[in-house]
C-alpha positions, -999 to +999 in steps of 0.1 A: -105-222+339-139-218+322-169-212+345-204-197+345-197-168+368-228-155+386-237-136+417-235-167+438-200-177+430-183-145+419-167-137+453-152-171+455-139-169+419-122-136+426-101-153+453-085-176+427-060-151+416-035-178+406-058-190+378-068-174+345-106-176+346-131-169+318-169-168+319-191-187+296-229-181+301-248-213+308-218-236+311-229-266+331-206-294+321-170-296+335-141-308+314-109-317+332-078-322+311-048-339+327-018-335+304-024-349+269-033-384+279-064-383+301-096-363+305-127-363+325-162-349+317-187-343+344-222-339+330-249-321+350-285-330+346-300-297+354-292-265+372-302-278+406-304-316+399-268-323+406-244-348+390-258-370+363-227-387+349-189-387+350-169-400+321-132-408+321-111-416+291-075-420+282-077-422+244-051-398+231-072-389+200-103-382+221-082-361+244-069-341+215-105-334+204-115-323+239-085-299+239-098-284+206-133-280+221-118-264+252-098-239+231-129-230+210-149-224+242-120-204+256-120-180+226-157-172+230-156-168+268-151-134+284-125-126+310-136-128+346-129-091+351-154-082+324-180-105+339-174-090+373-182-055+359-213-069+343-226-083+376-217-050+394-237-030+369-267-053+372-270-042+408-267-005+399-300-001+380-307+033+397-277+051+382-286+086+368-263+114+358-272+148+344-246+166+323-246+202+312-224+217+285-209+201+254-175+196+270-189+177+300-209+155+276-179+148+254-157+140+284-184+116+298-187+098+264-149+095+261-147+082+297-174+055+290-157+045+257-123+042+276-138+021+303-154-002+277-121-007+259-103-015+292-128-042+301-124-061+268 
């Protein structure tokens, strides 16, 4: 599932543990694929303006193109776990830490690099 995960919907998205969810910034349109024979596109007019148009189609060639678009979007989207961490850090602007000694500094750098690798 591709979504624009934000502070308003992140708690709900985290409850959908049975789905693999990825975040794509600014995603407003919704593509629904039903097998390989039918798809639906919901086009939103603006962020708060609501539904503008819904388009249904059962053309197999058009569905195949939509599957390709979805796969491309999936590749550039980030996992929900990474987006969750981004949102958590946005609320922690006041984080400060003082380190003394070369070993403590090296350990902190290694820890931060490890956390970054895990979230990717």
